[in-house]
N, CA, C and O atoms as a GROMACS GRO file, in nm:
protein
  340
    1MET      N    1  11.019  28.530   2.633
    1MET     CA    2  11.040  28.464   2.506
    1MET      C    3  10.948  28.343   2.496
    1MET      O    4  10.928  28.270   2.593
    2LYS      N    5  10.893  28.323   2.381
    2LYS     CA    6  10.799  28.214   2.357
    2LYS      C    7  10.873  28.083   2.334
    2LYS      O    8  10.993  28.083   2.303
    3LEU      N    9  10.800  27.970   2.349
    3LEU     CA   10  10.866  27.841   2.331
    3LEU      C   11  10.781  27.742   2.253
    3LEU      O   12  10.746  27.637   2.306
    4SER      N   13  10.747  27.773   2.129
    4SER     CA   14  10.689  27.674   2.039
    4SER      C   15  10.805  27.604   1.969
    4SER      O   16  10.921  27.641   1.991
    5ASP      N   17  10.776  27.504   1.886
    5ASP     CA   18  10.885  27.434   1.817
    5ASP      C   19  10.967  27.528   1.729
    5ASP      O   20  11.090  27.524   1.730
    6ASP      N   21  10.898  27.613   1.652
    6ASP     CA   22  10.970  27.707   1.567
    6ASP      C   23  11.046  27.810   1.649
    6ASP      O   24  11.159  27.845   1.616
    7GLU      N   25  10.984  27.858   1.756
    7GLU     CA   26  11.048  27.955   1.842
    7GLU      C   27  11.168  27.894   1.913
    7GLU      O   28  11.270  27.960   1.932
    8ASP      N   29  11.157  27.768   1.951
    8ASP     CA   30  11.267  27.700   2.018
    8ASP      C   31  11.389  27.696   1.926
    8ASP      O   32  11.500  27.722   1.971
    9LYS      N   33  11.369  27.663   1.799
    9LYS     CA   34  11.480  27.661   1.702
    9LYS      C   35  11.538  27.801   1.685
    9LYS      O   36  11.659  27.819   1.679
   10ASN      N   37  11.449  27.900   1.676
   10ASN     CA   38  11.493  28.038   1.661
   10ASN      C   39  11.574  28.083   1.782
   10ASN      O   40  11.680  28.144   1.767
   11LEU      N   41  11.526  28.052   1.902
   11LEU     CA   42  11.598  28.091   2.023
   11LEU      C   43  11.733  28.019   2.034
   11LEU      O   44  11.831  28.078   2.079
   12THR      N   45  11.736  27.894   1.995
   12THR     CA   46  11.862  27.820   1.996
   12THR      C   47  11.963  27.885   1.902
   12THR      O   48  12.080  27.899   1.937
   13ASN      N   49  11.918  27.925   1.784
   13ASN     CA   50  12.006  27.993   1.689
   13ASN      C   51  12.054  28.127   1.744
   13ASN      O   52  12.171  28.162   1.729
   14ILE      N   53  11.964  28.201   1.807
   14ILE     CA   54  12.000  28.330   1.866
   14ILE      C   55  12.103  28.310   1.977
   14ILE      O   56  12.202  28.383   1.984
   15LEU      N   57  12.080  28.213   2.064
   15LEU     CA   58  12.173  28.187   2.174
   15LEU      C   59  12.310  28.144   2.122
   15LEU      O   60  12.413  28.189   2.172
   16ASP      N   61  12.312  28.055   2.022
   16ASP     CA   62  12.439  28.010   1.963
   16ASP      C   63  12.515  28.127   1.901
   16ASP      O   64  12.637  28.138   1.917
   17ALA      N   65  12.444  28.213   1.830
   17ALA     CA   66  12.507  28.330   1.769
   17ALA      C   67  12.559  28.426   1.875
   17ALA      O   68  12.665  28.486   1.858
   18SER      N   69  12.487  28.440   1.984
   18SER     CA   70  12.530  28.528   2.092
   18SER      C   71  12.655  28.475   2.159
   18SER      O   72  12.747  28.552   2.189
   19VAL      N   73  12.661  28.345   2.182
   19VAL     CA   74  12.781  28.285   2.240
   19VAL      C   75  12.901  28.312   2.149
   19VAL      O   76  13.005  28.356   2.196
   20ALA      N   77  12.886  28.286   2.020
   20ALA     CA   78  12.996  28.305   1.926
   20ALA      C   79  13.040  28.452   1.920
   20ALA      O   80  13.159  28.480   1.922
   21ALA      N   81  12.944  28.543   1.912
   21ALA     CA   82  12.977  28.685   1.903
   21ALA      C   83  13.047  28.734   2.029
   21ALA      O   84  13.145  28.808   2.022
   22LEU      N   85  12.998  28.692   2.144
   22LEU     CA   86  13.059  28.737   2.269
   22LEU      C   87  13.194  28.673   2.295
   22LEU      O   88  13.282  28.735   2.355
   23GLN      N   89  13.213  28.550   2.251
   23GLN     CA   90  13.346  28.489   2.262
   23GLN      C   91  13.446  28.565   2.176
   23GLN      O   92  13.562  28.580   2.214
   24GLU      N   93  13.401  28.612   2.063
   24GLU     CA   94  13.486  28.692   1.975
   24GLU      C   95  13.523  28.824   2.043
   24GLU      O   96  13.637  28.871   2.033
   25ASP      N   97  13.426  28.885   2.112
   25ASP     CA   98  13.447  29.014   2.177
   25ASP      C   99  13.518  29.003   2.311
   25ASP      O  100  13.600  29.088   2.345
   26CYS      N  101  13.487  28.900   2.387
   26CYS     CA  102  13.532  28.893   2.528
   26CYS      C  103  13.641  28.791   2.553
   26CYS      O  104  13.712  28.802   2.653
   27GLY      N  105  13.657  28.695   2.467
   27GLY     CA  106  13.752  28.587   2.490
   27GLY      C  107  13.681  28.454   2.496
   27GLY      O  108  13.558  28.448   2.486
   28GLU      N  109  13.756  28.350   2.513
   28GLU     CA  110  13.703  28.214   2.509
   28GLU      C  111  13.638  28.173   2.640
   28GLU      O  112  13.690  28.088   2.712
   29TYR      N  113  13.527  28.234   2.671
   29TYR     CA  114  13.450  28.196   2.789
   29TYR      C  115  13.347  28.091   2.749
   29TYR      O  116  13.312  28.076   2.632
   30ASP      N  117  13.300  28.018   2.849
   30ASP     CA  118  13.188  27.926   2.826
   30ASP      C  119  13.076  27.963   2.922
   30ASP      O  120  13.089  28.057   3.001
   31LEU      N  121  12.968  27.891   2.915
   31LEU     CA  122  12.850  27.925   2.993
   31LEU      C  123  12.864  27.891   3.142
   31LEU      O  124  12.772  27.917   3.220
   32GLU      N  125  12.977  27.834   3.182
   32GLU     CA  126  13.004  27.811   3.323
   32GLU      C  127  13.032  27.944   3.394
   32GLU      O  128  13.006  27.958   3.514
   33ASN      N  129  13.084  28.040   3.320
   33ASN     CA  130  13.110  28.172   3.375
   33ASN      C  131  12.978  28.248   3.380
   33ASN      O  132  12.919  28.277   3.276
   34LEU      N  133  12.931  28.280   3.500
   34LEU     CA  134  12.799  28.340   3.515
   34LEU      C  135  12.788  28.478   3.452
   34LEU      O  136  12.682  28.514   3.401
   35ARG      N  137  12.893  28.556   3.456
   35ARG     CA  138  12.888  28.689   3.392
   35ARG      C  139  12.877  28.676   3.241
   35ARG      O  140  12.801  28.749   3.176
   36PHE      N  141  12.952  28.583   3.184
   36PHE     CA  142  12.943  28.559   3.040
   36PHE      C  143  12.804  28.507   3.005
   36PHE      O  144  12.744  28.551   2.906
   37LYS      N  145  12.753  28.415   3.085
   37LYS     CA  146  12.621  28.358   3.060
   37LYS      C  147  12.514  28.467   3.064
   37LYS      O  148  12.424  28.469   2.980
   38GLU      N  149  12.524  28.557   3.158
   38GLU     CA  150  12.429  28.668   3.167
   38GLU      C  151  12.435  28.755   3.042
   38GLU      O  152  12.331  28.795   2.989
   39LEU      N  153  12.556  28.784   2.994
   39LEU     CA  154  12.570  28.863   2.872
   39LEU      C  155  12.510  28.791   2.752
   39LEU      O  156  12.450  28.854   2.666
   40VAL      N  157  12.527  28.660   2.746
   40VAL     CA  158  12.468  28.582   2.636
   40VAL      C  159  12.316  28.598   2.638
   40VAL      O  160  12.254  28.621   2.534
   41PHE      N  161  12.256  28.585   2.757
   41PHE     CA  162  12.110  28.600   2.767
   41PHE      C  163  12.066  28.742   2.732
   41PHE      O  164  11.966  28.760   2.662
   42GLU      N  165  12.140  28.841   2.778
   42GLU     CA  166  12.104  28.980   2.749
   42GLU      C  167  12.115  29.009   2.600
   42GLU      O  168  12.026  29.071   2.542
   43ARG      N  169  12.226  28.965   2.537
   43ARG     CA  170  12.241  28.988   2.393
   43ARG      C  171  12.131  28.917   2.316
   43ARG      O  172  12.078  28.971   2.219
   44SER      N  173  12.098  28.797   2.359
   44SER     CA  174  11.990  28.722   2.293
   44SER      C  175  11.857  28.794   2.306
   44SER      O  176  11.777  28.794   2.213
   45ARG      N  177  11.833  28.853   2.421
   45ARG     CA  178  11.710  28.930   2.441
   45ARG      C  179  11.705  29.050   2.346
   45ARG      O  180  11.600  29.080   2.289
   46TYR      N  181  11.818  29.117   2.330
   46TYR     CA  182  11.823  29.230   2.238
   46TYR      C  183  11.798  29.184   2.094
   46TYR      O  184  11.725  29.249   2.020
   47VAL      N  185  11.860  29.072   2.055
   47VAL     CA  186  11.838  29.020   1.919
   47VAL      C  187  11.691  28.984   1.900
   47VAL      O  188  11.631  29.021   1.799
   48TYR      N  189  11.634  28.914   1.995
   48TYR     CA  190  11.495  28.870   1.987
   48TYR      C  191  11.400  28.989   1.972
   48TYR      O  192  11.300  28.981   1.901
   49ASN      N  193  11.433  29.098   2.040
   49ASN     CA  194  11.348  29.217   2.034
   49ASN      C  195  11.391  29.317   1.927
   49ASN      O  196  11.349  29.432   1.928
   50ASP      N  197  11.476  29.271   1.834
   50ASP     CA  198  11.521  29.351   1.721
   50ASP      C  199  11.583  29.484   1.764
   50ASP      O  200  11.553  29.590   1.709
   51ALA      N  201  11.670  29.476   1.865
   51ALA     CA  202  11.734  29.596   1.918
   51ALA      C  203  11.884  29.573   1.938
   51ALA      O  204  11.944  29.635   2.027
   52LEU      N  205  11.944  29.487   1.859
   52LEU     CA  206  12.085  29.451   1.878
   52LEU      C  207  12.178  29.572   1.871
   52LEU      O  208  12.282  29.573   1.937
   53GLU      N  209  12.142  29.674   1.794
   53GLU     CA  210  12.229  29.790   1.779
   53GLU      C  211  12.252  29.863   1.912
   53GLU      O  212  12.346  29.942   1.923
   54TYR      N  213  12.169  29.838   2.012
   54TYR     CA  214  12.183  29.903   2.142
   54TYR      C  215  12.261  29.820   2.243
   54TYR      O  216  12.302  29.871   2.347
   55PHE      N  217  12.281  29.694   2.214
   55PHE     CA  218  12.343  29.603   2.311
   55PHE      C  219  12.484  29.646   2.350
   55PHE      O  220  12.515  29.660   2.468
   56SER      N  221  12.570  29.665   2.252
   56SER     CA  222  12.711  29.695   2.281
   56SER      C  223  12.726  29.822   2.364
   56SER      O  224  12.808  29.827   2.456
   57THR      N  225  12.648  29.923   2.332
   57THR     CA  226  12.654  30.048   2.409
   57THR      C  227  12.605  30.027   2.552
   57THR      O  228  12.668  30.074   2.647
   58ASN      N  229  12.495  29.957   2.567
   58ASN     CA  230  12.436  29.938   2.699
   58ASN      C  231  12.516  29.845   2.789
   58ASN      O  232  12.507  29.854   2.911
   59PHE      N  233  12.595  29.755   2.730
   59PHE     CA  234  12.671  29.657   2.808
   59PHE      C  235  12.821  29.670   2.787
   59PHE      O  236  12.896  29.575   2.808
   60LEU      N  237  12.864  29.788   2.746
   60LEU     CA  238  13.006  29.810   2.717
   60LEU      C  239  13.095  29.782   2.838
   60LEU      O  240  13.200  29.721   2.824
   61THR      N  241  13.054  29.824   2.955
   61THR     CA  242  13.134  29.802   3.076
   61THR      C  243  13.151  29.654   3.104
   61THR      O  244  13.262  29.609   3.132
   62GLU      N  245  13.042  29.577   3.095
   62GLU     CA  246  13.050  29.433   3.121
   62GLU      C  247  13.137  29.362   3.017
   62GLU      O  248  13.215  29.273   3.051
   63ILE      N  249  13.123  29.401   2.891
   63ILE     CA  250  13.203  29.342   2.783
   63ILE      C  251  13.350  29.372   2.806
   63ILE      O  252  13.435  29.283   2.796
   64ASN      N  253  13.381  29.496   2.837
   64ASN     CA  254  13.521  29.535   2.860
   64ASN      C  255  13.579  29.465   2.983
   64ASN      O  256  13.696  29.427   2.982
   65ASN      N  257  13.499  29.449   3.087
   65ASN     CA  258  13.548  29.379   3.207
   65ASN      C  259  13.586  29.235   3.175
   65ASN      O  260  13.690  29.187   3.219
   66LEU      N  261  13.501  29.166   3.099
   66LEU     CA  262  13.535  29.027   3.061
   66LEU      C  263  13.656  29.023   2.969
   66LEU      O  264  13.740  28.934   2.980
   67ARG      N  265  13.664  29.118   2.877
   67ARG     CA  266  13.778  29.124   2.785
   67ARG      C  267  13.908  29.146   2.864
   67ARG      O  268  14.009  29.081   2.837
   68LEU      N  269  13.903  29.237   2.960
   68LEU     CA  270  14.021  29.265   3.042
   68LEU      C  271  14.059  29.144   3.127
   68LEU      O  272  14.177  29.111   3.138
   69LYS      N  273  13.961  29.080   3.186
   69LYS     CA  274  13.988  28.961   3.267
   69LYS      C  275  14.053  28.852   3.182
   69LYS      O  276  14.147  28.785   3.225
   70SER      N  277  14.002  28.835   3.060
   70SER     CA  278  14.058  28.735   2.970
   70SER      C  279  14.203  28.769   2.934
   70SER      O  280  14.289  28.681   2.929
   71ALA      N  281  14.229  28.897   2.909
   71ALA     CA  282  14.366  28.939   2.875
   71ALA      C  283  14.460  28.917   2.992
   71ALA      O  284  14.573  28.873   2.974
   72LEU      N  285  14.414  28.949   3.113
   72LEU     CA  286  14.499  28.929   3.231
   72LEU      C  287  14.526  28.781   3.256
   72LEU      O  288  14.637  28.745   3.295
   73GLU      N  289  14.427  28.696   3.234
   73GLU     CA  290  14.447  28.552   3.250
   73GLU      C  291  14.545  28.501   3.146
   73GLU      O  292  14.626  28.412   3.174
   74GLU      N  293  14.539  28.556   3.026
   74GLU     CA  294  14.631  28.515   2.920
   74GLU      C  295  14.775  28.552   2.956
   74GLU      O  296  14.867  28.476   2.931
   75ILE      N  297  14.792  28.669   3.016
   75ILE     CA  298  14.926  28.711   3.060
   75ILE      C  299  14.977  28.617   3.167
   75ILE      O  300  15.093  28.577   3.165
   76ASP      N  301  14.890  28.581   3.263
   76ASP     CA  302  14.930  28.489   3.369
   76ASP      C  303  14.966  28.352   3.314
   76ASP      O  304  15.060  28.289   3.363
   77LEU      N  305  14.894  28.305   3.214
   77LEU     CA  306  14.923  28.174   3.155
   77LEU      C  307  15.057  28.174   3.084
   77LEU      O  308  15.124  28.071   3.077
   78ASP      N  309  15.096  28.289   3.032
   78ASP     CA  310  15.225  28.298   2.965
   78ASP      C  311  15.340  28.307   3.064
   78ASP      O  312  15.457  28.307   3.024
   79GLY      N  313  15.306  28.315   3.193
   79GLY     CA  314  15.410  28.325   3.294
   79GLY      C  315  15.469  28.463   3.307
   79GLY      O  316  15.575  28.480   3.369
   80ASP      N  317  15.405  28.560   3.252
   80ASP     CA  318  15.453  28.698   3.252
   80ASP      C  319  15.386  28.776   3.363
   80ASP      O  320  15.303  28.863   3.336
   81THR      N  321  15.421  28.745   3.488
   81THR     CA  322  15.351  28.803   3.604
   81THR      C  323  15.388  28.948   3.629
   81THR      O  324  15.318  29.015   3.705
   82ASP      N  325  15.495  29.000   3.569
   82ASP     CA  326  15.535  29.139   3.589
   82ASP      C  327  15.472  29.233   3.486
   82ASP      O  328  15.495  29.354   3.491
   83ALA      N  329  15.395  29.180   3.394
   83ALA     CA  330  15.336  29.263   3.288
   83ALA      C  331  15.228  29.354   3.344
   83ALA      O  332  15.152  29.316   3.433
   84THR      N  333  15.222  29.474   3.289
   84THR     CA  334  15.116  29.568   3.324
   84THR      C  335  15.045  29.613   3.199
   84THR      O  336  15.102  29.612   3.090
   85LEU      N  337  14.921  29.651   3.217
   85LEU     CA  338  14.844  29.700   3.102
   85LEU      C  339  14.833  29.848   3.107
   85LEU      O  340  14.772  29.908   3.019
   0.00000   0.00000   0.00000
């Protein structure tokens, strides 16, 4: 990815949109989570290369894993340790 002033703004917008979209899909993760961060970079790469329609299919397993982890953490926070999915 290029880094001129205009490109920097474009990349920042792409990264921000990727964070928002993936938080919607996977749960309230932040960039401290390395798996989430990797997905943000990968989605941004797909957007930058005008291939976003392929991202969800190609990274479905990773998205589902984060979604499941988020759901399990939510169950634990509710104190419902006997719950099963």
